[in-house]
mmCIF file as gemmi writes it, N, C-alpha and C atoms, coordinates in Angstrom:
data_model
loop_
_atom_site.group_PDB
_atom_site.id
_atom_site.type_symbol
_atom_site.label_atom_id
_atom_site.label_alt_id
_atom_site.label_comp_id
_atom_site.label_asym_id
_atom_site.label_entity_id
_atom_site.label_seq_id
_atom_site.pdbx_PDB_ins_code
_atom_site.Cartn_x
_atom_site.Cartn_y
_atom_site.Cartn_z
_atom_site.occupancy
_atom_site.B_iso_or_equiv
_atom_site.pdbx_formal_charge
_atom_site.auth_seq_id
_atom_site.auth_asym_id
_atom_site.pdbx_PDB_model_num
ATOM 1 N N . MET Axp A 1 ? 5.236 7.076 11.696 1 0 ? 1 A 1
ATOM 2 C CA . MET Axp A 1 ? 4.686 5.908 11.03 1 0 ? 1 A 1
ATOM 3 C C . MET Axp A 1 ? 5.804 5.177 10.28 1 0 ? 1 A 1
ATOM 4 N N . VAL Axp A 2 ? 5.777 3.874 10.31 1 0 ? 2 A 1
ATOM 5 C CA . VAL Axp A 2 ? 6.783 3.045 9.662 1 0 ? 2 A 1
ATOM 6 C C . VAL Axp A 2 ? 6.443 2.893 8.185 1 0 ? 2 A 1
ATOM 7 N N . ASP Axp A 3 ? 7.459 3.055 7.331 1 0 ? 3 A 1
ATOM 8 C CA . ASP Axp A 3 ? 7.257 2.858 5.897 1 0 ? 3 A 1
ATOM 9 C C . ASP Axp A 3 ? 7.223 1.359 5.612 1 0 ? 3 A 1
ATOM 10 N N . VAL Axp A 4 ? 6.141 0.898 5.016 1 0 ? 4 A 1
ATOM 11 C CA . VAL Axp A 4 ? 5.934 -0.526 4.772 1 0 ? 4 A 1
ATOM 12 C C . VAL Axp A 4 ? 6.08 -0.81 3.279 1 0 ? 4 A 1
ATOM 13 N N . ASP Axp A 5 ? 6.817 -1.854 2.953 1 0 ? 5 A 1
ATOM 14 C CA . ASP Axp A 5 ? 6.962 -2.28 1.564 1 0 ? 5 A 1
ATOM 15 C C . ASP Axp A 5 ? 5.731 -3.113 1.2 1 0 ? 5 A 1
ATOM 16 N N . LYS Axp A 6 ? 4.774 -2.465 0.568 1 0 ? 6 A 1
ATOM 17 C CA . LYS Axp A 6 ? 3.516 -3.133 0.237 1 0 ? 6 A 1
ATOM 18 C C . LYS Axp A 6 ? 3.726 -4.286 -0.743 1 0 ? 6 A 1
ATOM 19 N N . SER Axp A 7 ? 4.702 -4.142 -1.616 1 0 ? 7 A 1
ATOM 20 C CA . SER Axp A 7 ? 4.997 -5.226 -2.559 1 0 ? 7 A 1
ATOM 21 C C . SER Axp A 7 ? 5.475 -6.466 -1.82 1 0 ? 7 A 1
ATOM 22 N N . TYR Axp A 8 ? 6.31 -6.267 -0.786 1 0 ? 8 A 1
ATOM 23 C CA . TYR Axp A 8 ? 6.801 -7.408 -0.005 1 0 ? 8 A 1
ATOM 24 C C . TYR Axp A 8 ? 5.65 -8.085 0.738 1 0 ? 8 A 1
ATOM 25 N N . ILE Axp A 9 ? 4.749 -7.298 1.282 1 0 ? 9 A 1
ATOM 26 C CA . ILE Axp A 9 ? 3.607 -7.868 2.004 1 0 ? 9 A 1
ATOM 27 C C . ILE Axp A 9 ? 2.78 -8.749 1.07 1 0 ? 9 A 1
ATOM 28 N N . LEU Axp A 10 ? 2.489 -8.241 -0.111 1 0 ? 10 A 1
ATOM 29 C CA . LEU Axp A 10 ? 1.705 -9.016 -1.072 1 0 ? 10 A 1
ATOM 30 C C . LEU Axp A 10 ? 2.472 -10.256 -1.523 1 0 ? 10 A 1
ATOM 31 N N . PHE Axp A 11 ? 3.758 -10.084 -1.839 1 0 ? 11 A 1
ATOM 32 C CA . PHE Axp A 11 ? 4.582 -11.211 -2.275 1 0 ? 11 A 1
ATOM 33 C C . PHE Axp A 11 ? 4.626 -12.292 -1.205 1 0 ? 11 A 1
ATOM 34 N N . SER Axp A 12 ? 4.895 -11.902 0.036 1 0 ? 12 A 1
ATOM 35 C CA . SER Axp A 12 ? 5.003 -12.895 1.107 1 0 ? 12 A 1
ATOM 36 C C . SER Axp A 12 ? 3.667 -13.587 1.355 1 0 ? 12 A 1
ATOM 37 N N . SER Axp A 13 ? 2.566 -12.867 1.207 1 0 ? 13 A 1
ATOM 38 C CA . SER Axp A 13 ? 1.247 -13.484 1.362 1 0 ? 13 A 1
ATOM 39 C C . SER Axp A 13 ? 1.022 -14.566 0.313 1 0 ? 13 A 1
ATOM 40 N N . VAL Axp A 14 ? 1.426 -14.28 -0.912 1 0 ? 14 A 1
ATOM 41 C CA . VAL Axp A 14 ? 1.276 -15.258 -1.99 1 0 ? 14 A 1
ATOM 42 C C . VAL Axp A 14 ? 2.184 -16.461 -1.745 1 0 ? 14 A 1
ATOM 43 N N . VAL Axp A 15 ? 3.425 -16.215 -1.319 1 0 ? 15 A 1
ATOM 44 C CA . VAL Axp A 15 ? 4.355 -17.314 -1.031 1 0 ? 15 A 1
ATOM 45 C C . VAL Axp A 15 ? 3.792 -18.203 0.073 1 0 ? 15 A 1
ATOM 46 N N . ILE Axp A 16 ? 3.253 -17.593 1.118 1 0 ? 16 A 1
ATOM 47 C CA . ILE Axp A 16 ? 2.675 -18.351 2.232 1 0 ? 16 A 1
ATOM 48 C C . ILE Axp A 16 ? 1.522 -19.225 1.742 1 0 ? 16 A 1
ATOM 49 N N . GLU Axp A 17 ? 0.657 -18.657 0.907 1 0 ? 17 A 1
ATOM 50 C CA . GLU Axp A 17 ? -0.492 -19.416 0.405 1 0 ? 17 A 1
ATOM 51 C C . GLU Axp A 17 ? -0.054 -20.561 -0.506 1 0 ? 17 A 1
ATOM 52 N N . ILE Axp A 18 ? 0.888 -20.292 -1.409 1 0 ? 18 A 1
ATOM 53 C CA . ILE Axp A 18 ? 1.368 -21.346 -2.31 1 0 ? 18 A 1
ATOM 54 C C . ILE Axp A 18 ? 2.058 -22.452 -1.521 1 0 ? 18 A 1
ATOM 55 N N . ALA Axp A 19 ? 2.902 -22.07 -0.576 1 0 ? 19 A 1
ATOM 56 C CA . ALA Axp A 19 ? 3.611 -23.075 0.234 1 0 ? 19 A 1
ATOM 57 C C . ALA Axp A 19 ? 2.627 -23.965 0.975 1 0 ? 19 A 1
ATOM 58 N N . SER Axp A 20 ? 1.587 -23.356 1.504 1 0 ? 20 A 1
ATOM 59 C CA . SER Axp A 20 ? 0.601 -24.103 2.275 1 0 ? 20 A 1
ATOM 60 C C . SER Axp A 20 ? -0.243 -25.022 1.392 1 0 ? 20 A 1
ATOM 61 N N . LYS Axp A 21 ? -0.787 -24.462 0.315 1 0 ? 21 A 1
ATOM 62 C CA . LYS Axp A 21 ? -1.719 -25.224 -0.517 1 0 ? 21 A 1
ATOM 63 C C . LYS Axp A 21 ? -1.036 -26.234 -1.434 1 0 ? 21 A 1
ATOM 64 N N . LYS Axp A 22 ? 0.091 -25.85 -2.022 1 0 ? 22 A 1
ATOM 65 C CA . LYS Axp A 22 ? 0.723 -26.724 -3.011 1 0 ? 22 A 1
ATOM 66 C C . LYS Axp A 22 ? 1.718 -27.705 -2.391 1 0 ? 22 A 1
ATOM 67 N N . PHE Axp A 23 ? 2.413 -27.272 -1.332 1 0 ? 23 A 1
ATOM 68 C CA . PHE Axp A 23 ? 3.474 -28.102 -0.769 1 0 ? 23 A 1
ATOM 69 C C . PHE Axp A 23 ? 3.219 -28.528 0.674 1 0 ? 23 A 1
ATOM 70 N N . ASN Axp A 24 ? 2.064 -28.124 1.226 1 0 ? 24 A 1
ATOM 71 C CA . ASN Axp A 24 ? 1.728 -28.439 2.614 1 0 ? 24 A 1
ATOM 72 C C . ASN Axp A 24 ? 2.854 -28.018 3.567 1 0 ? 24 A 1
ATOM 73 N N . ALA Axp A 25 ? 3.428 -26.861 3.277 1 0 ? 25 A 1
ATOM 74 C CA . ALA Axp A 25 ? 4.54 -26.33 4.072 1 0 ? 25 A 1
ATOM 75 C C . ALA Axp A 25 ? 4.125 -25.015 4.712 1 0 ? 25 A 1
ATOM 76 N N . GLY Axp A 26 ? 4.657 -24.744 5.864 1 0 ? 26 A 1
ATOM 77 C CA . GLY Axp A 26 ? 4.373 -23.495 6.551 1 0 ? 26 A 1
ATOM 78 C C . GLY Axp A 26 ? 5.569 -22.563 6.509 1 0 ? 26 A 1
ATOM 79 N N . VAL Axp A 27 ? 5.366 -21.364 5.977 1 0 ? 27 A 1
ATOM 80 C CA . VAL Axp A 27 ? 6.433 -20.363 5.948 1 0 ? 27 A 1
ATOM 81 C C . VAL Axp A 27 ? 5.954 -19.034 6.524 1 0 ? 27 A 1
ATOM 82 N N . SER Axp A 28 ? 4.938 -19.102 7.369 1 0 ? 28 A 1
ATOM 83 C CA . SER Axp A 28 ? 4.401 -17.864 7.936 1 0 ? 28 A 1
ATOM 84 C C . SER Axp A 28 ? 4.923 -17.597 9.34 1 0 ? 28 A 1
ATOM 85 N N . HIS Axp A 29 ? 5.96 -18.306 9.752 1 0 ? 29 A 1
ATOM 86 C CA . HIS Axp A 29 ? 6.514 -18.11 11.086 1 0 ? 29 A 1
ATOM 87 C C . HIS Axp A 29 ? 7.831 -17.339 11 1 0 ? 29 A 1
ATOM 88 N N . GLU Axp A 30 ? 8.273 -16.836 12.132 1 0 ? 30 A 1
ATOM 89 C CA . GLU Axp A 30 ? 9.451 -15.973 12.195 1 0 ? 30 A 1
ATOM 90 C C . GLU Axp A 30 ? 10.707 -16.635 11.628 1 0 ? 30 A 1
ATOM 91 N N . GLU Axp A 31 ? 10.874 -17.926 11.876 1 0 ? 31 A 1
ATOM 92 C CA . GLU Axp A 31 ? 12.066 -18.628 11.405 1 0 ? 31 A 1
ATOM 93 C C . GLU Axp A 31 ? 12.141 -18.685 9.881 1 0 ? 31 A 1
ATOM 94 N N . ALA Axp A 32 ? 11.005 -18.614 9.204 1 0 ? 32 A 1
ATOM 95 C CA . ALA Axp A 32 ? 10.97 -18.694 7.743 1 0 ? 32 A 1
ATOM 96 C C . ALA Axp A 32 ? 11.141 -17.334 7.077 1 0 ? 32 A 1
ATOM 97 N N . GLU Axp A 33 ? 11.101 -16.265 7.851 1 0 ? 33 A 1
ATOM 98 C CA . GLU Axp A 33 ? 11.173 -14.923 7.274 1 0 ? 33 A 1
ATOM 99 C C . GLU Axp A 33 ? 12.432 -14.701 6.426 1 0 ? 33 A 1
ATOM 100 N N . PRO Axp A 34 ? 13.622 -15.134 6.861 1 0 ? 34 A 1
ATOM 101 C CA . PRO Axp A 34 ? 14.8 -14.947 5.992 1 0 ? 34 A 1
ATOM 102 C C . PRO Axp A 34 ? 14.65 -15.649 4.637 1 0 ? 34 A 1
ATOM 103 N N . PHE Axp A 35 ? 14.014 -16.812 4.63 1 0 ? 35 A 1
ATOM 104 C CA . PHE Axp A 35 ? 13.774 -17.539 3.382 1 0 ? 35 A 1
ATOM 105 C C . PHE Axp A 35 ? 12.848 -16.751 2.461 1 0 ? 35 A 1
ATOM 106 N N . VAL Axp A 36 ? 11.748 -16.244 3.017 1 0 ? 36 A 1
ATOM 107 C CA . VAL Axp A 36 ? 10.779 -15.489 2.214 1 0 ? 36 A 1
ATOM 108 C C . VAL Axp A 36 ? 11.42 -14.199 1.708 1 0 ? 36 A 1
ATOM 109 N N . LYS Axp A 37 ? 12.192 -13.525 2.561 1 0 ? 37 A 1
ATOM 110 C CA . LYS Axp A 37 ? 12.874 -12.291 2.138 1 0 ? 37 A 1
ATOM 111 C C . LYS Axp A 37 ? 13.882 -12.572 1.032 1 0 ? 37 A 1
ATOM 112 N N . ALA Axp A 38 ? 14.598 -13.696 1.127 1 0 ? 38 A 1
ATOM 113 C CA . ALA Axp A 38 ? 15.56 -14.059 0.082 1 0 ? 38 A 1
ATOM 114 C C . ALA Axp A 38 ? 14.846 -14.319 -1.245 1 0 ? 38 A 1
ATOM 115 N N . LEU Axp A 39 ? 13.699 -14.995 -1.191 1 0 ? 39 A 1
ATOM 116 C CA . LEU Axp A 39 ? 12.904 -15.211 -2.409 1 0 ? 39 A 1
ATOM 117 C C . LEU Axp A 39 ? 12.477 -13.877 -3.018 1 0 ? 39 A 1
ATOM 118 N N . TYR Axp A 40 ? 12.032 -12.963 -2.161 1 0 ? 40 A 1
ATOM 119 C CA . TYR Axp A 40 ? 11.575 -11.65 -2.624 1 0 ? 40 A 1
ATOM 120 C C . TYR Axp A 40 ? 12.718 -10.881 -3.281 1 0 ? 40 A 1
ATOM 121 N N . GLU Axp A 41 ? 13.868 -10.85 -2.637 1 0 ? 41 A 1
ATOM 122 C CA . GLU Axp A 41 ? 15.021 -10.135 -3.191 1 0 ? 41 A 1
ATOM 123 C C . GLU Axp A 41 ? 15.433 -10.733 -4.539 1 0 ? 41 A 1
ATOM 124 N N . LYS Axp A 42 ? 15.398 -12.04 -4.644 1 0 ? 42 A 1
ATOM 125 C CA . LYS Axp A 42 ? 15.734 -12.704 -5.909 1 0 ? 42 A 1
ATOM 126 C C . LYS Axp A 42 ? 14.711 -12.328 -6.98 1 0 ? 42 A 1
ATOM 127 N N . TYR Axp A 43 ? 13.428 -12.33 -6.627 1 0 ? 43 A 1
ATOM 128 C CA . TYR Axp A 43 ? 12.359 -11.971 -7.559 1 0 ? 43 A 1
ATOM 129 C C . TYR Axp A 43 ? 12.551 -10.538 -8.056 1 0 ? 43 A 1
ATOM 130 N N . ILE Axp A 44 ? 12.801 -9.616 -7.132 1 0 ? 44 A 1
ATOM 131 C CA . ILE Axp A 44 ? 13.009 -8.211 -7.5 1 0 ? 44 A 1
ATOM 132 C C . ILE Axp A 44 ? 14.242 -8.082 -8.396 1 0 ? 44 A 1
ATOM 133 N N . GLY Axp A 45 ? 15.305 -8.803 -8.064 1 0 ? 45 A 1
ATOM 134 C CA . GLY Axp A 45 ? 16.542 -8.746 -8.834 1 0 ? 45 A 1
ATOM 135 C C . GLY Axp A 45 ? 16.408 -9.246 -10.261 1 0 ? 45 A 1
ATOM 136 N N . LEU Axp A 46 ? 15.431 -10.094 -10.514 1 0 ? 46 A 1
ATOM 137 C CA . LEU Axp A 46 ? 15.214 -10.635 -11.858 1 0 ? 46 A 1
ATOM 138 C C . LEU Axp A 46 ? 14.363 -9.713 -12.729 1 0 ? 46 A 1
ATOM 139 N N . ASN Axp A 47 ? 13.922 -8.589 -12.169 1 0 ? 47 A 1
ATOM 140 C CA . ASN Axp A 47 ? 13.086 -7.618 -12.89 1 0 ? 47 A 1
ATOM 141 C C . ASN Axp A 47 ? 11.828 -8.247 -13.471 1 0 ? 47 A 1
ATOM 142 N N . LEU Axp A 48 ? 11.239 -9.161 -12.72 1 0 ? 48 A 1
ATOM 143 C CA . LEU Axp A 48 ? 9.982 -9.777 -13.134 1 0 ? 48 A 1
ATOM 144 C C . LEU Axp A 48 ? 8.836 -8.803 -12.867 1 0 ? 48 A 1
ATOM 145 N N . PRO Axp A 49 ? 7.685 -9 -13.502 1 0 ? 49 A 1
ATOM 146 C CA . PRO Axp A 49 ? 6.572 -8.064 -13.325 1 0 ? 49 A 1
ATOM 147 C C . PRO Axp A 49 ? 6.12 -7.979 -11.871 1 0 ? 49 A 1
ATOM 148 N N . GLN Axp A 50 ? 5.734 -6.776 -11.481 1 0 ? 50 A 1
ATOM 149 C CA . GLN Axp A 50 ? 5.229 -6.549 -10.134 1 0 ? 50 A 1
ATOM 150 C C . GLN Axp A 50 ? 3.802 -6.026 -10.23 1 0 ? 50 A 1
ATOM 151 N N . PRO Axp A 51 ? 2.968 -6.379 -9.256 1 0 ? 51 A 1
ATOM 152 C CA . PRO Axp A 51 ? 1.572 -5.926 -9.303 1 0 ? 51 A 1
ATOM 153 C C . PRO Axp A 51 ? 1.455 -4.431 -9.027 1 0 ? 51 A 1
ATOM 154 N N . ASP Axp A 52 ? 0.379 -3.857 -9.508 1 0 ? 52 A 1
ATOM 155 C CA . ASP Axp A 52 ? 0.07 -2.455 -9.237 1 0 ? 52 A 1
ATOM 156 C C . ASP Axp A 52 ? -0.615 -2.387 -7.88 1 0 ? 52 A 1
ATOM 157 N N . LEU Axp A 53 ? 0.037 -1.747 -6.93 1 0 ? 53 A 1
ATOM 158 C CA . LEU Axp A 53 ? -0.493 -1.702 -5.571 1 0 ? 53 A 1
ATOM 159 C C . LEU Axp A 53 ? -1.101 -0.353 -5.212 1 0 ? 53 A 1
ATOM 160 N N . THR Axp A 54 ? -1.456 0.441 -6.195 1 0 ? 54 A 1
ATOM 161 C CA . THR Axp A 54 ? -2.011 1.753 -5.89 1 0 ? 54 A 1
ATOM 162 C C . THR Axp A 54 ? -3.334 1.652 -5.144 1 0 ? 54 A 1
ATOM 163 N N . TRP Axp A 55 ? -4.003 0.515 -5.263 1 0 ? 55 A 1
ATOM 164 C CA . TRP Axp A 55 ? -5.273 0.33 -4.553 1 0 ? 55 A 1
ATOM 165 C C . TRP Axp A 55 ? -5.065 0.197 -3.058 1 0 ? 55 A 1
ATOM 166 N N . ILE Axp A 56 ? -3.852 -0.087 -2.603 1 0 ? 56 A 1
ATOM 167 C CA . ILE Axp A 56 ? -3.589 -0.186 -1.16 1 0 ? 56 A 1
ATOM 168 C C . ILE Axp A 56 ? -3.121 1.184 -0.688 1 0 ? 56 A 1
ATOM 169 N N . SER Axp A 57 ? -4.046 2.114 -0.608 1 0 ? 57 A 1
ATOM 170 C CA . SER Axp A 57 ? -3.646 3.469 -0.254 1 0 ? 57 A 1
ATOM 171 C C . SER Axp A 57 ? -4.408 4.039 0.928 1 0 ? 57 A 1
ATOM 172 N N . ALA Axp A 58 ? -5.44 3.371 1.37 1 0 ? 58 A 1
ATOM 173 C CA . ALA Axp A 58 ? -6.235 3.899 2.468 1 0 ? 58 A 1
ATOM 174 C C . ALA Axp A 58 ? -6.524 2.799 3.484 1 0 ? 58 A 1
ATOM 175 N N . THR Axp A 59 ? -6.713 3.215 4.711 1 0 ? 59 A 1
ATOM 176 C CA . THR Axp A 59 ? -7.051 2.27 5.77 1 0 ? 59 A 1
ATOM 177 C C . THR Axp A 59 ? -8.568 2.172 5.871 1 0 ? 59 A 1
ATOM 178 N N . PRO Axp A 60 ? -9.131 0.976 5.77 1 0 ? 60 A 1
ATOM 179 C CA . PRO Axp A 60 ? -10.585 0.832 5.897 1 0 ? 60 A 1
ATOM 180 C C . PRO Axp A 60 ? -11.066 1.298 7.27 1 0 ? 60 A 1
ATOM 181 N N . LYS Axp A 61 ? -12.275 1.829 7.324 1 0 ? 61 A 1
ATOM 182 C CA . LYS Axp A 61 ? -12.835 2.31 8.59 1 0 ? 61 A 1
ATOM 183 C C . LYS Axp A 61 ? -12.886 1.207 9.635 1 0 ? 61 A 1
ATOM 184 N N . SER Axp A 62 ? -13.189 -0.016 9.213 1 0 ? 62 A 1
ATOM 185 C CA . SER Axp A 62 ? -13.277 -1.115 10.171 1 0 ? 62 A 1
ATOM 186 C C . SER Axp A 62 ? -11.923 -1.377 10.831 1 0 ? 62 A 1
ATOM 187 N N . ALA Axp A 63 ? -10.839 -1.21 10.083 1 0 ? 63 A 1
ATOM 188 C CA . ALA Axp A 63 ? -9.505 -1.407 10.659 1 0 ? 63 A 1
ATOM 189 C C . ALA Axp A 63 ? -9.179 -0.287 11.636 1 0 ? 63 A 1
ATOM 190 N N . LYS Axp A 64 ? -9.578 0.934 11.309 1 0 ? 64 A 1
ATOM 191 C CA . LYS Axp A 64 ? -9.336 2.06 12.217 1 0 ? 64 A 1
ATOM 192 C C . LYS Axp A 64 ? -10.095 1.851 13.521 1 0 ? 64 A 1
ATOM 193 N N . ALA Axp A 65 ? -11.306 1.337 13.431 1 0 ? 65 A 1
ATOM 194 C CA . ALA Axp A 65 ? -12.102 1.092 14.639 1 0 ? 65 A 1
ATOM 195 C C . ALA Axp A 65 ? -11.474 -0.011 15.478 1 0 ? 65 A 1
ATOM 196 N N . TRP Axp A 66 ? -10.896 -1.01 14.815 1 0 ? 66 A 1
ATOM 197 C CA . TRP Axp A 66 ? -10.273 -2.124 15.521 1 0 ? 66 A 1
ATOM 198 C C . TRP Axp A 66 ? -9.043 -1.66 16.284 1 0 ? 66 A 1
ATOM 199 N N . VAL Axp A 67 ? -8.262 -0.772 15.683 1 0 ? 67 A 1
ATOM 200 C CA . VAL Axp A 67 ? -7.041 -0.282 16.322 1 0 ? 67 A 1
ATOM 201 C C . VAL Axp A 67 ? -7.436 0.708 17.38 1 0 ? 67 A 1
């Protein structure tokens, strides 16, 4: 199983939503990934608060059935 950075997933989801709603910009495509990763690394480097992701610990049954 691949180790997934749950904080990055949440951060990138928020960036995608803000870019879309506030700036009418799309950053959910492959070409934008380096930009989103750079934003994330900068955010982490500034020691800004991070959300508690302990709630993302189990796979819902519906997702298991889908896979």
